[in-house]
Residue frames relative to the residue before (quaternion, step in Angstrom):
aa qw qx qy qz dx dy dz
L 1.0000 0.0000 0.0000 0.0000 0.00 0.00 0.00
G 0.2005 -0.8305 0.4992 0.1444 3.53 1.18 -0.55
D 0.7703 -0.3288 0.2634 0.4787 3.52 -0.97 -0.94
V 0.4102 0.6984 -0.4853 0.3293 3.57 1.26 0.13
Y 0.1913 -0.8383 0.5040 0.0816 3.57 -0.58 1.10
K 0.8206 0.1327 -0.0823 0.5498 3.60 1.12 -0.19
R 0.0779 0.7874 -0.6048 0.0903 3.55 -0.74 1.07
Q 0.1556 -0.7556 0.6192 0.1466 3.55 -1.25 0.38
V 0.1367 -0.7653 0.6266 0.0539 3.53 -1.07 0.88
S 0.0006 -0.8203 0.5707 -0.0374 3.60 -0.55 1.11
G 0.1690 0.7614 -0.6148 0.1169 3.53 -1.33 0.31
V 0.6385 -0.5350 0.3829 0.3995 3.54 -1.25 0.39
A 0.6517 -0.5107 0.3843 0.4084 3.57 -1.25 0.38
G 0.8075 0.2959 -0.2246 0.4582 3.53 -0.98 0.90
V 0.5355 0.6554 -0.4010 0.3506 3.59 1.26 -0.03
G 0.6424 -0.5786 0.3043 0.3999 3.61 1.25 -0.15
K 0.2853 0.7964 -0.4932 0.2025 3.58 1.17 0.44
T 0.6819 0.4813 -0.3016 0.4609 3.59 0.87 -0.92
V 0.6333 0.5200 -0.3363 0.4641 3.60 0.98 -0.76
L 0.6409 0.5193 -0.3162 0.4685 3.57 1.00 -0.84
A 0.6511 0.5327 -0.3184 0.4369 3.57 0.89 -0.94
K 0.7101 0.4562 -0.2689 0.4641 3.58 0.79 -1.02
R 0.6282 0.5318 -0.3334 0.4598 3.57 1.02 -0.76
L 0.6561 0.5170 -0.3044 0.4579 3.57 0.93 -0.92
L 0.6795 0.4802 -0.3071 0.4618 3.61 0.84 -0.92
R 0.6204 0.5399 -0.3496 0.4488 3.60 1.02 -0.72
E 0.6726 0.4840 -0.2969 0.4745 3.57 0.97 -0.85
L 0.6393 0.5185 -0.3356 0.4581 3.59 0.99 -0.78
R 0.6363 0.5179 -0.3328 0.4648 3.60 0.97 -0.80
G 0.6324 0.5278 -0.3229 0.4661 3.57 1.07 -0.77
D 0.6956 0.4450 -0.2582 0.5015 3.59 1.17 -0.56
G 0.6616 -0.5537 0.3079 0.4011 3.58 1.23 0.24
W 0.4830 0.6620 -0.4472 0.3584 3.59 1.22 0.09
A 0.3516 -0.6374 0.6216 0.2895 3.52 -1.34 0.33
A 0.0032 0.8375 -0.5418 0.0710 3.57 -0.56 1.18
A 0.1105 -0.7892 0.6031 0.0365 3.56 -1.05 0.82
Y 0.1923 -0.7768 0.5938 0.0837 3.55 -1.08 0.80
V 0.1248 -0.7646 0.6290 0.0650 3.59 -0.74 1.06
A 0.3329 -0.8071 0.4539 0.1781 3.55 -0.20 1.33
S 0.8028 -0.0605 0.0649 0.5896 3.57 0.98 -0.78
P 0.3186 -0.7591 0.5358 0.1879 3.59 -0.82 0.95
L 0.4084 0.7290 -0.4697 0.2848 3.63 1.22 0.21
A 0.5870 0.5423 -0.3735 0.4710 3.55 1.18 -0.49
S 0.6849 -0.4583 0.3464 0.4483 3.57 -1.26 0.13
A 0.6113 -0.5589 0.4069 0.3851 3.58 -1.14 0.60
E 0.6254 0.5494 -0.3427 0.4354 3.60 0.98 -0.80
A 0.6777 0.4909 -0.2889 0.4650 3.56 0.89 -0.94
A 0.6616 0.5197 -0.3039 0.4470 3.58 0.94 -0.92
F 0.6939 0.4622 -0.2793 0.4763 3.58 0.91 -0.89
A 0.5987 0.5525 -0.3595 0.4550 3.59 1.11 -0.59
L 0.6521 0.5011 -0.2990 0.4840 3.58 1.04 -0.85
A 0.6392 0.5199 -0.3296 0.4610 3.60 1.01 -0.77
A 0.6390 0.5243 -0.3182 0.4643 3.59 1.01 -0.81
R 0.6476 0.5141 -0.3112 0.4684 3.55 1.04 -0.84
D 0.6258 0.5480 -0.3241 0.4506 3.56 1.04 -0.85
L 0.7106 0.4446 -0.2406 0.4894 3.54 1.11 -0.76
G 0.6001 -0.5997 0.3483 0.3986 3.59 1.27 0.16
G 0.5987 0.5685 -0.3667 0.4289 3.57 1.23 0.27
G 0.3329 -0.7188 0.5675 0.2246 3.54 -1.26 -0.38
G 0.4633 0.6848 -0.4908 0.2745 3.54 -1.10 -0.65
Q 0.5394 -0.6335 0.4704 0.2939 3.50 -1.38 0.00
G 0.8943 -0.0201 0.0196 0.4466 3.55 -1.04 0.85
L 0.8477 -0.1387 0.1290 0.4954 3.51 -1.16 -0.81
E 0.6403 0.5403 -0.3258 0.4381 3.55 0.98 -0.84
G 0.6587 0.4915 -0.3087 0.4788 3.60 0.98 -0.82
L 0.6577 0.5068 -0.3215 0.4552 3.57 0.97 -0.76
V 0.6329 0.5201 -0.3330 0.4669 3.60 0.96 -0.82
E 0.6487 0.5175 -0.3162 0.4597 3.57 0.96 -0.85
T 0.6557 0.5108 -0.3009 0.4675 3.57 0.99 -0.87
L 0.6500 0.5103 -0.3180 0.4647 3.59 0.93 -0.87
G 0.6500 0.5325 -0.3162 0.4405 3.56 0.95 -0.85
R 0.6560 0.5136 -0.2977 0.4662 3.56 1.01 -0.91
L 0.6814 0.4862 -0.2922 0.4626 3.58 0.90 -0.95
A 0.6551 0.5101 -0.3163 0.4589 3.60 0.97 -0.86
A 0.6305 0.5365 -0.3313 0.4528 3.60 1.04 -0.77
N 0.7024 0.4429 -0.2484 0.4988 3.56 1.17 -0.64
G 0.5659 -0.6553 0.3484 0.3592 3.55 1.31 0.26
K 0.4044 0.7266 -0.4573 0.3151 3.57 1.29 0.39
K 0.3268 -0.6771 0.6137 0.2412 3.56 -1.14 0.68
I 0.1519 -0.8192 0.5529 0.0113 3.55 -0.90 1.00
C 0.0178 -0.7780 0.6280 -0.0056 3.55 -1.05 0.82
I 0.0622 -0.7627 0.6428 0.0360 3.57 -1.04 0.87
A 0.1113 -0.7930 0.5975 0.0418 3.58 -0.74 1.09
V 0.1361 -0.7804 0.6084 0.0493 3.55 -0.88 1.01
D 0.2123 -0.7883 0.5697 0.0945 3.56 -0.63 1.19
D 0.8228 0.1906 -0.1786 0.5048 3.57 -1.26 0.54
A 0.1686 0.8372 -0.5031 0.1324 3.57 1.11 0.74
H 0.5602 0.6102 -0.4000 0.3923 3.64 1.14 -0.39
A 0.7037 0.4466 -0.2541 0.4907 3.56 1.24 -0.51
A 0.4042 0.7421 -0.4604 0.2718 3.57 1.29 0.06
R 0.4755 -0.6477 0.5182 0.2929 3.52 -1.11 0.75
L 0.6458 -0.5294 0.3872 0.3908 3.57 -1.20 0.55
E 0.5994 0.5788 -0.3429 0.4337 3.57 1.05 -0.79
F 0.6671 0.5118 -0.2921 0.4558 3.54 0.93 -0.98
L 0.6779 0.4972 -0.2879 0.4586 3.60 0.90 -0.97
E 0.6412 0.5182 -0.3246 0.4637 3.57 0.99 -0.79
C 0.6494 0.4930 -0.3205 0.4822 3.61 0.98 -0.78
L 0.6422 0.5277 -0.3212 0.4537 3.55 1.02 -0.80
R 0.6265 0.5307 -0.3188 0.4735 3.53 1.09 -0.76
T 0.6184 0.5320 -0.3268 0.4772 3.56 1.10 -0.73
L 0.6381 0.5393 -0.3236 0.4442 3.54 1.04 -0.84
L 0.6410 0.5419 -0.3259 0.4351 3.58 1.06 -0.68
N 0.6286 0.5436 -0.3238 0.4523 3.57 1.26 -0.39
V 0.5177 0.6228 -0.4137 0.4159 3.57 1.32 -0.19
E 0.1919 -0.7968 0.5648 0.0961 3.62 -0.86 0.90
S 0.4483 -0.6639 0.5356 0.2671 3.51 -1.18 0.72
P 0.7038 -0.4648 0.3109 0.4382 3.62 -1.20 0.30
G 0.7292 0.4168 -0.2402 0.4867 3.57 1.05 -0.74
G 0.6059 -0.5435 0.3520 0.4621 3.59 1.31 0.08
G 0.7350 0.3892 -0.2996 0.4675 3.56 -1.14 0.58
S 0.6543 -0.5091 0.3774 0.4126 3.56 -1.27 0.23
P 0.4479 -0.7179 0.4599 0.2693 3.62 -0.91 0.85
A 0.7964 0.2546 -0.1253 0.5341 3.61 1.19 -0.35
T 0.3908 -0.6458 0.5961 0.2737 3.52 -1.28 0.53
I 0.1721 -0.7898 0.5851 0.0649 3.57 -0.79 1.04
L 0.0705 -0.7925 0.6055 0.0162 3.59 -0.79 1.02
L 0.1153 -0.7969 0.5915 0.0428 3.56 -0.73 1.06
F 0.1013 -0.7912 0.6029 0.0177 3.57 -0.75 1.13
G 0.2659 0.7826 -0.5319 0.1841 3.60 -0.76 0.95
Q 0.6474 -0.5135 0.3925 0.4040 3.52 -1.30 0.05
E 0.7823 -0.4186 0.2123 0.4095 3.53 -1.31 0.20
G 0.6350 0.5391 -0.3294 0.4446 3.59 1.18 -0.39
L 0.3853 0.7692 -0.4537 0.2325 3.57 1.28 -0.04
L 0.6652 0.5183 -0.3137 0.4364 3.59 0.83 -0.94
E 0.6451 0.5196 -0.3166 0.4623 3.56 1.01 -0.84
S 0.6327 0.5287 -0.3216 0.4656 3.57 1.04 -0.78
L 0.6632 0.5135 -0.2969 0.4564 3.54 1.01 -0.83
R 0.6187 0.5485 -0.3426 0.4460 3.57 1.08 -0.69
K 0.6416 0.5345 -0.3230 0.4453 3.58 1.09 -0.66
A 0.6764 0.4720 -0.2841 0.4888 3.58 1.18 -0.48
S 0.7375 -0.4390 0.2397 0.4539 3.54 0.38 1.29
S 0.6604 -0.5257 0.3027 0.4426 3.58 0.83 1.04
F 0.1088 0.8333 -0.5312 0.1082 3.54 1.01 0.82
D 0.6010 0.6053 -0.3493 0.3878 3.56 1.12 -0.73
T 0.6013 0.5776 -0.3560 0.4220 3.61 1.17 -0.51
R 0.6318 0.5337 -0.3321 0.4535 3.58 1.27 -0.28
L 0.4766 0.6895 -0.4351 0.3288 3.56 1.27 -0.09
A 0.2875 -0.7427 0.5782 0.1772 3.56 -0.93 0.89
L 0.7935 -0.0199 0.0324 0.6074 3.56 1.17 -0.58
S 0.1184 -0.7781 0.6153 0.0447 3.56 -1.05 0.87
V 0.0325 -0.8155 0.5766 -0.0371 3.58 -0.73 1.09
T 0.1536 -0.7602 0.6233 0.1000 3.56 -0.99 0.85
L 0.3417 -0.7454 0.5347 0.2044 3.59 -0.74 1.04
P 0.3174 -0.7660 0.5209 0.2028 3.61 -0.67 0.98
Q 0.5288 -0.5784 0.4935 0.3771 3.54 -1.23 0.31
L 0.5770 -0.6102 0.4044 0.3621 3.56 -1.12 0.56
S 0.4704 -0.6403 0.5290 0.2983 3.54 -1.21 0.62
E 0.6964 -0.4521 0.3301 0.4490 3.59 -1.25 0.22
D 0.6627 0.4978 -0.3129 0.4638 3.61 0.86 -0.91
E 0.6606 0.5113 -0.3092 0.4545 3.59 0.97 -0.83
V 0.6101 0.5378 -0.3546 0.4613 3.61 1.06 -0.70
K 0.6797 0.4899 -0.2917 0.4614 3.58 0.88 -0.94
T 0.6345 0.5062 -0.3234 0.4864 3.59 1.02 -0.75
Y 0.6333 0.5424 -0.3169 0.4520 3.56 1.03 -0.82
I 0.6378 0.5238 -0.3170 0.4673 3.59 0.98 -0.88
L 0.6792 0.4933 -0.2889 0.4604 3.58 0.86 -0.96
S 0.6605 0.5132 -0.3157 0.4481 3.56 0.98 -0.83
R 0.6448 0.5178 -0.3138 0.4665 3.58 1.05 -0.76
L 0.6330 0.5239 -0.3148 0.4752 3.57 1.06 -0.83
K 0.6638 0.5108 -0.2937 0.4606 3.56 0.97 -0.94
A 0.6313 0.5245 -0.3258 0.4692 3.61 1.03 -0.79
A 0.6857 0.4643 -0.2782 0.4866 3.59 1.12 -0.64
G 0.6093 -0.5855 0.3452 0.4083 3.60 1.28 0.02
C 0.5626 0.5869 -0.3916 0.4309 3.60 1.24 0.16
H 0.0579 -0.8259 0.5608 -0.0113 3.57 -0.65 1.13
R 0.6324 0.4763 -0.3557 0.4967 3.58 1.15 0.55
G 0.5856 -0.6010 0.4170 0.3491 3.53 -1.22 0.46
I 0.1318 -0.7997 0.5830 0.0569 3.60 -0.51 1.14
F 0.7253 0.3647 -0.2272 0.5379 3.57 1.04 -0.73
T 0.3994 -0.6927 0.5434 0.2555 3.56 -0.88 0.97
K 0.6750 -0.4789 0.3524 0.4368 3.57 -1.26 0.30
S 0.6652 0.5079 -0.3095 0.4514 3.59 0.89 -0.88
A 0.6334 0.5184 -0.3296 0.4707 3.59 1.09 -0.71
A 0.6498 0.5101 -0.3175 0.4657 3.57 0.93 -0.91
D 0.6301 0.5304 -0.3301 0.4612 3.60 1.02 -0.78
R 0.6566 0.5077 -0.3089 0.4645 3.59 0.99 -0.82
V 0.6202 0.5283 -0.3414 0.4688 3.59 1.01 -0.76
C 0.6442 0.5207 -0.3157 0.4628 3.57 0.94 -0.89
A 0.6853 0.5003 -0.2920 0.4413 3.55 0.89 -0.92
M 0.7473 0.4244 -0.2146 0.4641 3.59 0.97 -0.86
A 0.6688 0.5314 -0.2977 0.4263 3.58 1.15 -0.60
A 0.2684 -0.8037 0.4945 0.1935 3.60 1.24 -0.35
G 0.6609 -0.5497 0.3087 0.4071 3.58 1.06 0.67
L 0.5362 0.6192 -0.4070 0.4043 3.60 1.23 0.33
P 0.4490 -0.7197 0.4598 0.2628 3.63 -0.53 1.12
R 0.6385 0.5331 -0.3402 0.4387 3.59 0.96 -0.80
R 0.6791 0.4727 -0.2915 0.4800 3.56 0.98 -0.82
V 0.5914 0.5468 -0.3658 0.4662 3.58 1.07 -0.67
N 0.6413 0.5303 -0.3219 0.4516 3.59 0.93 -0.88
R 0.6805 0.4972 -0.3016 0.4458 3.59 0.82 -0.97
I 0.6733 0.4901 -0.3010 0.4646 3.59 0.86 -0.98
C 0.7119 0.4607 -0.2810 0.4494 3.60 0.78 -0.95
D 0.6309 0.5312 -0.3408 0.4513 3.62 0.94 -0.80
L 0.7072 0.4467 -0.2686 0.4777 3.58 0.84 -0.97
S 0.5947 0.5543 -0.3624 0.4558 3.60 1.14 -0.58
L 0.6374 0.5206 -0.3250 0.4658 3.60 1.00 -0.80
V 0.6595 0.4951 -0.3007 0.4790 3.59 0.92 -0.89
T 0.6707 0.4970 -0.3062 0.4576 3.59 0.89 -0.91
A 0.6584 0.5087 -0.3134 0.4578 3.61 0.93 -0.85
M 0.6226 0.5307 -0.3305 0.4706 3.57 1.09 -0.71
G 0.6615 0.5102 -0.2933 0.4648 3.55 1.00 -0.87
L 0.7109 0.4209 -0.2363 0.5114 3.59 1.17 -0.60
S 0.4079 -0.7352 0.4406 0.3146 3.57 1.38 0.08
K 0.3719 0.7149 -0.5009 0.3159 3.58 1.01 0.82
Q 0.4054 -0.7165 0.5224 0.2222 3.54 -1.05 0.84
K 0.7729 0.1941 -0.1035 0.5952 3.53 1.22 -0.55
I 0.3742 -0.7000 0.5592 0.2394 3.55 -1.19 0.54
N 0.1177 -0.8046 0.5804 0.0428 3.57 -0.65 1.13
S 0.7308 -0.4350 0.2842 0.4428 3.57 -1.26 0.09
E 0.5860 0.5813 -0.3747 0.4223 3.62 1.12 -0.62
V 0.6489 0.5161 -0.3108 0.4647 3.57 1.02 -0.84
V 0.6505 0.5159 -0.3083 0.4643 3.54 0.97 -0.89
D 0.6491 0.5064 -0.3198 0.4689 3.58 0.99 -0.81
M 0.6063 0.5391 -0.3571 0.4628 3.63 1.02 -0.71
V 0.6726 0.5009 -0.2875 0.4627 3.55 0.93 -0.96
C 0.6724 0.4955 -0.3068 0.4564 3.58 0.88 -0.88
Q 0.5980 0.5485 -0.3462 0.4709 3.55 1.15 -0.63
E 0.6561 0.5141 -0.2914 0.4694 3.55 1.02 -0.92
L 0.7092 0.4452 -0.2512 0.4855 3.57 1.06 -0.78
G 0.5075 -0.6758 0.4157 0.3360 3.58 1.23 -0.03
L 0.4807 0.6973 -0.4197 0.3265 3.57 1.19 0.42
M 0.5830 0.5972 -0.3752 0.4034 3.59 1.20 -0.39
G 0.8230 0.2269 -0.1816 0.4881 3.53 -1.03 0.84
K 0.6520 0.4569 -0.3247 0.5106 3.57 1.32 0.19
D 0.6402 -0.4618 0.4313 0.4369 3.50 -1.32 0.19
S 0.4659 -0.7369 0.4166 0.2575 3.59 -0.69 1.08
G 0.8193 -0.1554 0.0846 0.5453 3.61 1.13 -0.14
P 0.7682 -0.3496 0.2601 0.4691 3.56 -1.33 -0.10
S 0.7578 -0.1339 0.0809 0.6334 3.54 1.12 -0.67
S 0.5692 -0.6110 0.4127 0.3636 3.56 -1.07 0.61
A 0.4491 -0.6770 0.5151 0.2733 3.56 -1.01 0.83
P 0.4592 -0.6874 0.4822 0.2900 3.61 -0.91 0.84
A 0.5350 -0.6208 0.4614 0.3398 3.56 -1.11 0.67
R 0.7915 0.0150 0.0003 0.6110 3.58 1.08 -0.71
R 0.4321 -0.6479 0.5433 0.3135 3.51 -1.30 0.29
G 0.4908 -0.6703 0.4630 0.3088 3.54 -1.05 0.75
């Protein structure tokens, strides 16, 4: 993250933003960072900042408590990161307070914390409404949906993590999952999990395209647009 103090990561629902946020914070903590995760900004700004301060090992109330905690950690040479999930749904009050937080300077100058905002595609528009908050972005990233090859690799990796080292999904079944999941890991999980349960109920040793179609019918995916946008077969 270096000296970048504010980034936003956006993407459609189900593309893996929350997983990325939690994984990143876990790795940062392993590297000695002080890290806080704000699960949802829908609560009051005071409550959200109080939880962030507690996550960082501090106390106090709301924004004041968080500023005090950041100052103490920065004075001790700690690198700090605060990740805000579902930031696209944040109230204007929350974003205005967060903008105020960015104006706080550490003893050595500059913002004492790296701020990461994770949200759906409307995030940038929400930030623009908060006194041109978007102009404070050091970096903006949009998470792409998985390609067909990536979906298949993802399925195999999940099966391997569960202890399965043989092909359970036929090629036609894997192709159907790719077509119906639209490159969204969350949707891949739902289709594959229910396909496994359905195949077990039918006493099938392998999952074929018919099973996947049954599952997609149950999930209401048949006959509808497969997602926000079609997943590319390959990346350029």
